TORROMAR-91724 format. One record per residue (C-alpha): residue in three letters; chain; x negated, y negated, z. Coordinates in steps of 0.2 Angstrom, whole numbers, padded with zeros to 4 digits. Example, Ala and Ser with C-alpha at 12.3 -4.5 7.8 and 13.67 -1.06 7.14 Angstrom:
BEGIN
<atom r="ala" c="A" px="-0062" py="0022" pz="0039"/>
<atom r="ser" c="A" px="-0068" py="0005" pz="0036"/>
This chain:
BEGIN
<atom r="unk" c="A" px="-0429" py="0212" pz="0713"/>
<atom r="unk" c="A" px="-0414" py="0201" pz="0710"/>
<atom r="unk" c="A" px="-0415" py="0183" pz="0716"/>
<atom r="unk" c="A" px="-0402" py="0176" pz="0728"/>
<atom r="unk" c="A" px="-0398" py="0160" pz="0718"/>
<atom r="unk" c="A" px="-0379" py="0160" pz="0719"/>
<atom r="unk" c="A" px="-0374" py="0146" pz="0707"/>
<atom r="unk" c="A" px="-0378" py="0133" pz="0695"/>
<atom r="unk" c="A" px="-0371" py="0116" pz="0700"/>
<atom r="unk" c="A" px="-0373" py="0099" pz="0690"/>
<atom r="unk" c="A" px="-0368" py="0082" pz="0696"/>
<atom r="unk" c="A" px="-0362" py="0070" pz="0683"/>
<atom r="unk" c="A" px="-0361" py="0051" pz="0683"/>
<atom r="unk" c="A" px="-0343" py="0050" pz="0678"/>
<atom r="unk" c="A" px="-0327" py="0059" pz="0683"/>
<atom r="unk" c="A" px="-0324" py="0075" pz="0673"/>
<atom r="unk" c="A" px="-0309" py="0082" pz="0664"/>
<atom r="unk" c="A" px="-0308" py="0100" pz="0671"/>
<atom r="unk" c="A" px="-0299" py="0108" pz="0657"/>
<atom r="unk" c="A" px="-0312" py="0103" pz="0644"/>
<atom r="unk" c="A" px="-0328" py="0104" pz="0654"/>
<atom r="unk" c="A" px="-0339" py="0119" pz="0657"/>
<atom r="unk" c="A" px="-0355" py="0127" pz="0661"/>
<atom r="unk" c="A" px="-0362" py="0143" pz="0653"/>
<atom r="unk" c="A" px="-0378" py="0153" pz="0659"/>
<atom r="unk" c="A" px="-0386" py="0166" pz="0648"/>
<atom r="unk" c="A" px="-0401" py="0177" pz="0649"/>
<atom r="unk" c="A" px="-0415" py="0178" pz="0636"/>
<atom r="unk" c="A" px="-0404" py="0190" pz="0626"/>
<atom r="unk" c="A" px="-0389" py="0178" pz="0626"/>
<atom r="unk" c="A" px="-0379" py="0189" pz="0638"/>
<atom r="unk" c="A" px="-0368" py="0179" pz="0650"/>
<atom r="unk" c="A" px="-0374" py="0180" pz="0669"/>
<atom r="unk" c="A" px="-0360" py="0170" pz="0676"/>
<atom r="unk" c="A" px="-0347" py="0177" pz="0689"/>
<atom r="unk" c="A" px="-0331" py="0169" pz="0685"/>
<atom r="unk" c="A" px="-0327" py="0153" pz="0676"/>
<atom r="unk" c="A" px="-0336" py="0136" pz="0679"/>
<atom r="unk" c="A" px="-0325" py="0124" pz="0689"/>
<atom r="unk" c="A" px="-0325" py="0105" pz="0693"/>
<atom r="unk" c="A" px="-0324" py="0102" pz="0712"/>
<atom r="unk" c="A" px="-0307" py="0096" pz="0717"/>
<atom r="unk" c="A" px="-0314" py="0085" pz="0730"/>
<atom r="unk" c="A" px="-0328" py="0078" pz="0719"/>
<atom r="unk" c="A" px="-0323" py="0077" pz="0701"/>
<atom r="unk" c="A" px="-0341" py="0072" pz="0696"/>
<atom r="unk" c="A" px="-0347" py="0089" pz="0702"/>
<atom r="unk" c="A" px="-0346" py="0105" pz="0692"/>
<atom r="unk" c="A" px="-0353" py="0123" pz="0696"/>
<atom r="unk" c="A" px="-0352" py="0141" pz="0691"/>
<atom r="unk" c="A" px="-0356" py="0157" pz="0701"/>
<atom r="unk" c="A" px="-0370" py="0168" pz="0695"/>
<atom r="unk" c="A" px="-0373" py="0187" pz="0695"/>
<atom r="unk" c="A" px="-0389" py="0193" pz="0703"/>
<atom r="unk" c="A" px="-0403" py="0187" pz="0692"/>
<atom r="unk" c="A" px="-0418" py="0197" pz="0688"/>
<atom r="unk" c="A" px="-0435" py="0189" pz="0683"/>
<atom r="unk" c="A" px="-0434" py="0181" pz="0666"/>
<atom r="unk" c="A" px="-0429" py="0165" pz="0657"/>
<atom r="unk" c="A" px="-0411" py="0159" pz="0658"/>
<atom r="unk" c="A" px="-0402" py="0145" pz="0648"/>
<atom r="unk" c="A" px="-0389" py="0133" pz="0655"/>
<atom r="unk" c="A" px="-0377" py="0125" pz="0642"/>
<atom r="unk" c="A" px="-0365" py="0112" pz="0648"/>
<atom r="unk" c="A" px="-0350" py="0102" pz="0641"/>
<atom r="unk" c="A" px="-0344" py="0087" pz="0650"/>
<atom r="unk" c="A" px="-0328" py="0078" pz="0645"/>
<atom r="unk" c="A" px="-0325" py="0062" pz="0655"/>
<atom r="unk" c="A" px="-0308" py="0057" pz="0661"/>
<atom r="unk" c="A" px="-0309" py="0044" pz="0647"/>
<atom r="unk" c="A" px="-0311" py="0057" pz="0634"/>
<atom r="unk" c="A" px="-0330" py="0054" pz="0631"/>
<atom r="unk" c="A" px="-0338" py="0071" pz="0627"/>
<atom r="unk" c="A" px="-0357" py="0075" pz="0630"/>
<atom r="unk" c="A" px="-0366" py="0091" pz="0630"/>
<atom r="unk" c="A" px="-0383" py="0098" pz="0633"/>
<atom r="unk" c="A" px="-0394" py="0113" pz="0639"/>
<atom r="unk" c="A" px="-0409" py="0117" pz="0649"/>
<atom r="unk" c="A" px="-0419" py="0133" pz="0654"/>
<atom r="unk" c="A" px="-0426" py="0139" pz="0670"/>
<atom r="unk" c="A" px="-0436" py="0154" pz="0674"/>
<atom r="unk" c="A" px="-0434" py="0167" pz="0688"/>
<atom r="unk" c="A" px="-0451" py="0175" pz="0694"/>
């Protein structure tokens, strides 16, 4: 049965450059499970999110790239499990 998790949202310490910042979410087979593109919140440029398709039980990986307004680039990833 699919879960009702609607999105992945990340809060950063610094303002983001929307054109160069992104979040990707994939399933265990590497298939994208996002619905649409990630976006930086226009009213809070430290907040970025992406919508999700319906998730079935399994392991998912979130990979993010954050480019700060000053040009500093960071990236990372983490996993979560849907039971």
